[in-house]
C-alpha positions as CSV (number, residue, x, y, z in Angstrom):
1,M,-62.5,-230.3,-51.0
2,P,-63.6,-233.8,-52.2
3,A,-66.7,-234.4,-54.3
4,V,-69.7,-235.0,-52.4
5,S,-71.8,-238.5,-52.7
6,P,-74.6,-238.6,-55.1
7,A,-76.9,-239.4,-52.0
8,K,-75.7,-236.5,-49.8
9,L,-76.4,-233.9,-53.1
10,V,-79.9,-235.7,-52.8
11,D,-80.4,-235.2,-49.1
12,A,-79.0,-231.7,-49.4
13,I,-81.7,-230.8,-52.1
14,L,-84.6,-232.4,-49.7
15,H,-83.3,-230.6,-47.0
16,A,-83.4,-227.2,-48.6
17,I,-86.9,-227.9,-50.2
18,Q,-88.3,-228.6,-46.4
19,R,-86.2,-225.3,-45.2
20,S,-87.8,-223.2,-47.6
21,G,-91.2,-224.1,-46.9
22,G,-92.3,-227.2,-49.2
23,S,-92.4,-231.0,-48.7
24,G,-89.9,-233.0,-51.4
25,F,-90.1,-236.5,-53.0
26,Y,-87.0,-238.0,-55.0
27,M,-88.6,-239.4,-58.0
28,S,-85.4,-240.9,-59.7
29,E,-84.3,-244.4,-59.6
30,K,-81.1,-243.8,-58.0
31,P,-79.1,-240.9,-56.6
32,A,-76.2,-241.1,-59.1
33,I,-78.3,-239.8,-62.3
34,H,-78.6,-236.5,-64.3
35,P,-80.7,-235.0,-64.1
36,R,-82.2,-235.7,-60.6
37,E,-85.8,-235.9,-60.5
38,F,-87.9,-234.2,-57.7
39,L,-91.8,-233.3,-57.0
40,I,-92.3,-230.7,-54.4
41,Q,-95.5,-230.2,-52.5
42,Y,-95.6,-226.1,-51.8
43,G,-99.0,-225.1,-50.8
44,E,-101.7,-225.7,-52.8
45,D,-99.2,-226.5,-55.7
46,T,-97.3,-229.9,-57.0
47,I,-94.2,-228.6,-58.9
48,S,-91.9,-231.0,-61.2
49,L,-88.4,-230.2,-60.7
50,W,-85.0,-231.7,-62.3
51,V,-81.8,-230.6,-60.9
52,Y,-78.4,-230.7,-62.7
53,I,-76.2,-230.6,-59.5
54,W,-72.1,-231.0,-58.6
55,T,-69.9,-230.2,-56.0
56,L,-68.6,-226.8,-55.9
57,T,-64.7,-226.9,-55.7
58,H,-61.6,-224.7,-55.7
59,G,-60.9,-223.6,-59.5
60,G,-57.2,-224.8,-58.9
61,R,-55.7,-221.3,-60.2
62,R,-53.0,-219.8,-57.7
63,S,-54.2,-216.2,-59.1
64,L,-57.6,-216.7,-58.2
65,Q,-58.1,-217.9,-54.7
66,D,-61.9,-217.1,-54.6
67,E,-62.9,-218.8,-57.8
68,Y,-64.9,-222.2,-57.7
69,R,-66.4,-224.2,-59.9
70,I,-68.5,-227.3,-60.9
71,Q,-67.6,-229.7,-63.2
72,M,-70.3,-230.8,-65.6
73,T,-69.3,-234.7,-65.7
74,S,-71.5,-237.4,-67.0
75,V,-73.7,-235.6,-68.6
76,S,-74.1,-235.2,-72.7
77,S,-75.2,-232.0,-74.8
78,P,-78.0,-230.6,-75.1
79,L,-79.2,-231.1,-71.3
80,S,-82.3,-232.2,-71.1
81,T,-85.1,-230.1,-69.1
82,T,-88.5,-230.8,-67.9
83,P,-91.4,-229.9,-70.2
84,S,-94.0,-229.0,-67.5
85,G,-91.9,-227.7,-64.1
86,H,-88.4,-226.1,-63.5
87,T,-84.9,-227.2,-64.3
88,V,-81.9,-225.7,-62.4
89,L,-78.5,-226.2,-62.4
90,L,-76.9,-225.8,-59.3
91,G,-73.6,-226.3,-57.4
92,Y,-73.2,-227.5,-53.7
93,H,-70.7,-226.2,-51.0
94,A,-70.6,-228.8,-48.4
95,E,-68.4,-227.1,-45.9
96,S,-71.4,-224.2,-45.5
97,D,-74.5,-226.3,-46.6
98,M,-74.8,-223.7,-49.6
99,F,-75.6,-223.9,-53.1
100,A,-75.0,-221.9,-56.2
101,G,-77.2,-221.4,-59.2
102,F,-75.9,-221.0,-62.7
103,D,-78.1,-219.7,-66.0
104,I,-79.1,-223.2,-67.1
105,D,-79.9,-221.5,-70.6
106,R,-76.4,-220.5,-71.1
107,H,-75.2,-223.8,-70.6
108,L,-77.9,-226.3,-72.2
109,T,-75.1,-227.2,-75.1
110,F,-71.3,-227.5,-74.9
111,T,-68.4,-228.9,-76.3
112,V,-67.0,-232.4,-75.5
113,G,-65.2,-232.7,-72.3
114,S,-65.9,-231.8,-68.7
115,P,-67.2,-228.0,-68.7
116,S,-66.3,-226.1,-66.3
117,V,-68.8,-223.2,-64.6
118,Q,-67.8,-220.6,-62.0
119,I,-68.5,-218.7,-59.6
120,D,-66.6,-216.2,-56.6
121,I,-66.9,-218.2,-53.6
122,G,-67.5,-214.7,-52.0
123,T,-71.2,-214.8,-53.3
124,I,-71.8,-218.0,-51.5
125,H,-70.6,-216.3,-48.2
126,T,-73.0,-213.3,-48.7
127,A,-75.7,-215.5,-49.3
128,V,-75.1,-216.9,-45.9
129,G,-76.4,-213.8,-44.3
130,D,-78.6,-212.6,-46.8
131,G,-80.3,-215.5,-48.2
132,L,-79.5,-215.0,-51.7
133,A,-76.7,-213.1,-53.0
134,F,-75.8,-212.3,-56.8
135,S,-72.7,-211.4,-58.9
136,Q,-72.0,-211.2,-62.6
137,K,-69.7,-212.5,-64.4
138,N,-67.3,-211.3,-67.2
139,N,-69.7,-213.0,-69.7
140,E,-72.7,-211.1,-67.9
141,E,-74.1,-214.3,-66.7
142,I,-75.9,-213.7,-63.4
143,V,-74.8,-216.5,-60.3
144,V,-77.1,-216.6,-57.3
145,G,-75.6,-217.7,-54.0
146,I,-78.7,-219.5,-52.3
147,R,-79.1,-220.3,-48.2
148,P,-81.2,-223.7,-47.8
149,D,-84.3,-221.6,-46.7
150,Q,-84.2,-220.0,-49.9
151,F,-83.9,-222.7,-51.9
152,L,-87.7,-222.7,-53.4
153,N,-87.3,-218.8,-53.7
154,Y,-84.5,-219.7,-56.4
155,V,-86.0,-222.3,-58.2
156,L,-89.2,-220.5,-58.6
157,N,-87.8,-217.5,-60.0
158,A,-84.7,-218.6,-61.5
159,V,-85.3,-218.0,-65.2
160,S,-86.3,-214.4,-64.3
161,L,-83.7,-214.0,-62.0
162,H,-80.9,-215.0,-64.4
163,E,-82.6,-213.1,-67.3
164,Y,-83.2,-209.9,-65.7
165,G,-80.6,-209.7,-63.3
166,V,-78.0,-208.4,-66.0
167,D,-80.3,-205.2,-66.3
168,L,-78.4,-202.8,-63.6
169,P,-81.7,-201.2,-62.2
170,T,-83.4,-204.6,-61.8
171,Y,-80.2,-206.3,-60.3
172,S,-79.6,-203.5,-57.6
173,L,-83.1,-203.9,-56.7
174,L,-82.6,-207.7,-56.2
175,L,-79.7,-207.0,-54.2
176,K,-81.8,-204.9,-52.0
177,A,-84.8,-207.3,-52.1
178,A,-82.5,-210.1,-50.7
179,Q,-81.2,-208.2,-48.1
180,L,-84.5,-206.9,-46.9
181,E,-84.0,-203.5,-47.3
182,E,-87.1,-201.1,-48.1
183,I,-87.8,-200.3,-51.6
184,K,-89.7,-197.2,-52.3
185,P,-92.4,-197.5,-55.3
186,Q,-90.6,-194.9,-57.2
187,E,-87.6,-197.3,-57.7
188,M,-89.8,-199.8,-59.1
189,E,-91.8,-197.3,-61.2
190,P,-88.8,-197.5,-64.1
191,L,-88.9,-201.1,-64.5
192,A,-91.0,-202.8,-66.5
193,Q,-94.0,-205.3,-65.0
194,E,-92.3,-208.2,-65.4
195,R,-89.2,-207.0,-63.8
196,Q,-91.5,-205.4,-61.1
197,R,-93.3,-208.8,-60.3
198,I,-89.9,-210.6,-60.0
199,V,-88.4,-207.8,-57.3
200,E,-91.8,-208.4,-55.7
201,S,-91.7,-212.1,-55.6
202,V,-87.8,-212.2,-54.0
203,S,-88.8,-209.6,-51.6
204,R,-92.0,-211.2,-50.4
205,Y,-90.1,-214.6,-50.1
206,A,-86.9,-213.1,-48.7
207,R,-89.4,-211.8,-45.8
208,E,-91.4,-214.9,-45.3
209,S,-88.2,-216.5,-44.9
210,S,-86.7,-214.3,-42.6
211,F,-89.9,-214.3,-40.3
212,R,-89.8,-218.0,-40.5
213,R,-86.1,-218.4,-39.5
214,Q,-86.5,-215.8,-36.4
215,V,-89.9,-217.2,-35.0
216,M,-88.4,-220.5,-35.3
217,D,-84.9,-219.4,-33.3
218,A,-86.8,-217.7,-30.7
219,Y,-89.2,-220.9,-30.3
220,G,-86.1,-222.9,-30.2
221,N,-87.9,-225.2,-33.1
222,R,-90.7,-226.1,-30.5
223,C,-94.3,-225.7,-30.9
224,A,-95.7,-223.3,-28.4
225,V,-98.5,-225.7,-27.6
226,T,-97.5,-229.2,-27.9
227,R,-93.7,-228.2,-27.0
228,A,-92.7,-230.9,-29.9
229,Q,-89.9,-230.1,-32.0
230,L,-89.1,-233.0,-34.5
231,N,-88.8,-230.1,-37.6
232,L,-92.5,-230.4,-37.9
233,V,-93.1,-226.7,-36.8
234,D,-94.6,-223.8,-38.8
235,A,-94.0,-220.1,-38.0
236,A,-97.5,-218.8,-37.8
237,H,-98.9,-215.2,-37.9
238,I,-100.7,-213.8,-35.2
239,V,-102.3,-210.8,-37.5
240,P,-102.3,-212.3,-41.0
241,V,-100.1,-210.6,-43.4
242,K,-103.2,-210.1,-45.6
243,A,-104.6,-208.2,-42.6
244,Q,-101.8,-206.1,-42.7
245,G,-100.0,-207.9,-40.1
246,T,-96.1,-207.5,-40.0
247,D,-93.2,-210.0,-40.0
248,D,-91.9,-208.9,-36.8
249,V,-91.3,-211.9,-34.2
250,S,-93.8,-210.3,-31.7
251,N,-96.7,-211.1,-34.3
252,G,-95.3,-214.5,-34.8
253,I,-95.7,-218.0,-32.9
254,A,-94.2,-221.7,-33.4
255,L,-97.1,-223.8,-34.2
256,S,-97.7,-227.7,-35.4
257,P,-99.0,-228.4,-38.3
258,T,-102.6,-229.6,-36.5
259,I,-102.5,-226.7,-34.1
260,H,-101.7,-224.4,-36.9
261,R,-104.8,-225.2,-38.7
262,A,-106.8,-225.2,-35.9
263,Y,-105.3,-221.6,-34.9
264,D,-105.8,-220.4,-38.3
265,N,-109.7,-221.9,-38.5
266,S,-110.3,-220.1,-34.9
267,L,-110.9,-223.3,-33.4
268,I,-108.5,-222.4,-31.0
269,Y,-107.0,-219.1,-29.9
270,L,-104.4,-217.5,-27.7
271,D,-105.4,-214.8,-25.1
272,T,-103.6,-211.9,-23.9
273,R,-102.2,-213.7,-20.6
274,Y,-100.7,-216.5,-23.4
275,Y,-102.9,-219.3,-22.6
276,M,-104.4,-221.3,-25.7
277,R,-107.9,-221.9,-25.6
278,L,-110.6,-223.5,-27.2
279,N,-113.4,-221.2,-29.4
280,D,-116.4,-222.5,-27.7
281,Q,-118.6,-221.0,-30.9
282,K,-116.6,-223.1,-33.1
283,V,-116.8,-226.2,-30.7
284,G,-120.8,-225.7,-31.1
285,E,-120.8,-225.8,-34.7
286,L,-118.5,-229.0,-34.8
287,K,-120.8,-230.6,-32.4
288,S,-124.0,-230.1,-34.3
289,Q,-121.9,-231.4,-37.4
290,R,-121.0,-234.7,-35.4
291,L,-117.2,-233.6,-35.9
292,E,-116.2,-233.4,-32.6
293,D,-113.9,-236.5,-32.2
294,G,-110.9,-235.4,-31.2
295,L,-111.4,-232.4,-28.9
296,D,-110.6,-234.3,-26.1
297,D,-107.1,-234.7,-27.1
298,L,-107.0,-230.9,-28.3
299,Q,-108.3,-230.0,-25.1
300,G,-105.6,-231.8,-23.2
301,Y,-102.8,-229.4,-24.8
302,L,-104.8,-226.3,-23.7
303,D,-105.6,-224.1,-21.0
304,S,-102.1,-223.8,-19.5
305,Q,-99.3,-221.1,-20.9
306,I,-97.9,-221.5,-23.8
307,H,-94.0,-222.4,-24.7
308,L,-92.5,-218.6,-24.9
309,P,-89.4,-217.4,-26.2
310,A,-86.4,-216.7,-23.7
311,N,-86.3,-213.1,-24.8
312,R,-89.4,-211.5,-23.6
313,A,-88.8,-209.0,-26.3
314,D,-89.9,-211.9,-28.7
315,W,-93.1,-212.6,-27.0
316,P,-96.2,-212.3,-28.5
317,D,-97.5,-208.6,-28.3
318,P,-100.6,-208.7,-26.3
319,K,-102.1,-205.9,-28.6
320,L,-101.7,-207.9,-31.7
321,I,-103.0,-210.8,-29.9
322,G,-106.3,-208.7,-29.1
323,R,-106.5,-207.3,-32.8
324,A,-106.4,-210.8,-34.0
325,N,-108.8,-211.9,-32.0
326,K,-111.4,-209.2,-33.0
327,L,-110.6,-210.2,-36.4
328,R,-111.3,-213.6,-35.6
329,R,-114.5,-212.7,-33.7
330,I,-113.4,-214.4,-30.7
331,K,-116.2,-213.5,-27.7
332,G,-115.0,-211.2,-25.4
333,Y,-112.8,-209.1,-28.0
334,Y,-115.1,-207.5,-30.4
């Protein structure tokens, strides 16, 4: 496999940042540089990310057909790391649009030449289905296969994943978390608090990512209200997770960001006939504050049935709609 161009590597990272729920900005002067510097907006957080990345290519040994590697060219030992953010060491497998994550702390210093770092391609293949996949090399280094929608999950937890993944009980639970398997409290109890935190973090992000993918697939990446796509659509919960809402598709709806904000702030609500409506109480509050400009434009998208998934099993559950409206104090639901 030929090396991927520097510009394509940068684009792949920016795409992965977006797929995993963030907004990315490339801060380096040019694409062919190490490390590549990114700024990420993720929720309320602004994150500095430095990336060392090369194309994953076959290792070249006939006896090891599944061995792939990166060759760390054009860098000097020791590698520089960001003083105020995250630094990661990655490989990119262009054929599958997947990443490999290596333990940068083990590779900060190296001998002169073009040192290589290996991964079994099976780890990449497993991550295609599971989002994250883990394998342990002979030197006990944990390497991680990363699907683009799990990119920020990896970046934010990379240090702990590589550090604690060597521990067998932690490693086993990380595998279960990545595969969305149930983890019972008694399985977590033997772990130290920090190891519990990393398992919980990976599990939570894996569930969020799975929910986002399923809702986007169900709605064809289209806002249920405006019908717009433009790769600017969110997967919104009908009943919030913090209010004991589930990550089932029937508790989800695809909404563009402005519509999502309007829904979360109860300016609009979904009724049990699948019509999106204005909340008269909130409209009154806006008018009293002289903040009603734009209501007419918003109204133009409302009072008609929303765009619904092709599979009826993925439609919003009317019971969840009613519960959400009760929680939001929508007139007629409490």
